[in-house]
FIKOL-444392 format. One record per atom (N, C-alpha, C, O): x, y, z. Coordinates in steps of 0.2 Angstrom, whole numbers, plus 5000, padded with zeros to 4 digits. Atoms other than C-alpha are relative to their C-alpha. Layout:
N
XYZ/...
//
This chain:
132
500449945000/500050005000/500450065000/500950075004/499649945000/500750174995/499650055002/499050065001/500349944998/500350325004/500350074998/501050074998/499849935002/500550504998/499950055005/499450055008/500149954995/500850645009/499950074997/500450094993/500149935003/500150815004/500350055004/500650045009/499749954997/500650985009/499850015007/500250035012/500249984993/499551005024/499849935004/499549935009/500150074996/499550815029/500450005006/500950035006/499650024994/500250745045/500349944999/500049894996/499650065000/501550615047/500249985007/500550025010/499950024993/501550525064/499850065004/500250075009/500349954996/500550665071/500450075000/500250125003/499649945001/501750805065/499950034993/499849994988/500049975007/501550925050/500649984996/501149984999/499450015005/502650885035/500450065000/501050054999/499649945000/503151065035/500550015006/501050045005/499550004994/503951045052/500649964999/501149985003/499450045002/505150925045/500550034995/501150024995/499649965005/505751045032/500350065003/500050115004/499749944997/507051165040/500650014996/500949964993/499449985003/508551255034/500050024993/499550034990/499949975006/509251315018/500249954995/500649904997/499850055005/509451215002/500750024998/500950074999/499349995003/511151194993/500050064996/500450104996/500049955005/510551314980/499950075004/500350125002/500049944996/510051444993/500650025003/500850085004/499449994997/511651425002/500550034995/500950074997/499549985005/512651444986/499850074998/500350114997/500249935002/511651604981/500250055006/500550105004/499849964995/512051674998/500750015000/501050065002/499350005000/513851634997/500350044994/500750084995/499849965006/513951714980/499950075001/500350125000/500149934998/513151874986/500450035005/500750085004/499549984995/514251885001/500750014997/501050064999/499449995003/515751854991/500150064995/500650104995/500049945005/515251994978/500050065004/500450115003/500049944996/514952114992/500750015003/500950075004/499350004997/516652075000/500550024995/500950064996/499649985006/517452094983/500050084999/500550114998/500149935001/516652264981/500350045006/500750095004/499749964995/517252324998/500750005000/501050055001/499250005000/519052264996/500250044994/500850074994/499749965006/519152354979/499850085001/500250124999/500249935000/518152514983/500350045006/500550105006/499849974994/518752555001/500750034999/500850095001/499449975001/520552584996/500050074995/500450114996/500149945004/519952714983/499950065005/500150125004/500249954995/519152814997/500650025005/500650085007/499549994996/520652795008/500550054997/500850095000/499649955003/521752874995/499750074999/500150124999/500349935001/520553014992/500050045007/500150105007/499949974994/520653045011/500750035001/500850085004/499349985000/522553065009/500050074996/500450114998/500049945004/522253194995/499650055004/499850115003/500449954996/520953285006/500550035005/500550095006/499649984995/522253295019/500650054997/500850105000/499649955003/523453375007/499750074999/500150125000/500349945001/522253505002/499950045007/499950105007/500049964993/521953545021/500650035002/500750085004/499449974998/523753565023/500250064995/500650114998/499949945004/523853685008/499750065002/499950115000/500349944998/522653795016/500450045005/500450105005/499549974996/524053835028/500650034997/501050065000/499449985004/525353865015/500050064997/499450094996/499949945004/525954015006/500649994995/501049954996/499450005005/527054034990/499850004993/499250014991/500149995007/527254034972/499749934997/499749885001/500250075003/526553894960/500649955001/500449895002/499550054999/528253814960/500149985007/500349925008/499950024993/528453814979/499449955002/499549905005/500650044999/526653744980/500149934997/499949885000/499950075004/527053604967/500549965004/500449905005/499550044996/528553554977/499749985007/499949925009/500350024994/527553554993/499549944999/499549895003/500450055001/526253444985/500449934998/500249885000/499650065001/527553324978/500349975007/500349915007/499850024993/528253314996/499449965003/499549905006/500550034997/526553275003/499849934997/499649885000/500250065004/526153144989/500549945002/500349895002/499550054998/527753054993/499949985007/500049925008/500150024993/527453055012/499449965001/499549915004/500650034999/525752995010/499949944995/499449904996/499950055004/526252864997/499450004995/499049944994/500549995005/524952924984/500349994993/500750034991/499650015006/525452844968/499550014993/499850024988/500449995006/523952864956/499950074998/499650084993/500049935002/524053054956/500750035001/501050015006/499449974999/525553154953/499950085001/499450105000/500149924999/525953344956/499850034994/499650094994/500249975007/525753374937/499350004999/499050034995/500750005001/523953324939/499650065003/499050075002/500349944997/523553474950/500050064995/500550074992/500149945005/522953634941/500150065005/499850065010/499949944996/523553804947/499750064996/499850074990/500349945003/522553964943/500150065004/499950065010/499949944996/523054134948/499350045001/498950044997/500649974999/521654224957/500250075004/500850085005/499849934997/521654404965/500449995007/500950035007/499750004994/522254354982/500549945001/500949945006/499550054999/523354204978/500049954994/499949974988/500050055006/523254044968/499549955002/499449935008/500550054998/521853924967/500349934997/500549924991/499750065002/522453744967/499449955000/499049955004/500550055001/521253604960/500249944998/500849934994/499850075003/521253424956/499349974999/498949965004/500550045002/519953324947/500349944997/500749944993/499850065002/520253144945/499549945001/499049955004/500550065000/519452974942/500549945003/501149945002/499750064998/519952814952/499649944998/499049944998/500350065003/519552644945/500249945004/500849935006/499950064996/519352484954/499749944995/499149944994/500250065004/519352324943/499749955004/499949935009/500450054997/518052204948/500149934997/500549885000/499950075003/518052054936/500150024992/499750054989/499949995007/518752054918/500050074998/500450115001/500049935002/518352224910/499450045003/499350095002/500549974996/517052264923/500450045006/500850015009/499649964995/517652414934/499550055003/499050065000/500449954997/516952534946/500450074999/501050075001/499749935000/517352724943/499850045005/499250055005/500249954995/517352854956/500450064998/501050064996/499749945002/517653034952/500150055006/499650055010/499849964994/518453154965/500250074997/500550084992/499849935001/518653344965/500250045006/499850035011/499749964995/519653454976/500250074998/500450084992/499849935001/519953644977/500250035006/499850035011/499849964995/520853764988/500350064998/500650064993/499649945002/521353944987/500550015005/500450025011/499449994995/523053974994/500250074999/500450104993/499849935000/523554154998/500850004998/501149964999/499249995002/525254224992/500450015006/501050025006/
//
């Protein structure tokens, strides 16, 4: 005699659904892939923002500086070297004379490669007016 158990049937006095607990292998695999992708994103994106914080610190230091464009460029090179910023050089900074001194600005993109030709691009912009 063959008995079939339906969705709402009971087996030995307990509901069949009470025996089904936990995650399936496919569900576990999907969760692992999702967690892995998020971890990869964090590992790739966080360093971009750490580097930008170093550049922000350079701009804050420039607020206290005075000098010509040549002196400011030397100061920037010094700070870039100390902070180990490799993706931006002192040549990337733009200098614009203004009435009270020099406006120093930097616009750049940072890229984090994810997989193959897929990358995340973040754009950053900084500006400070340095008195003479």
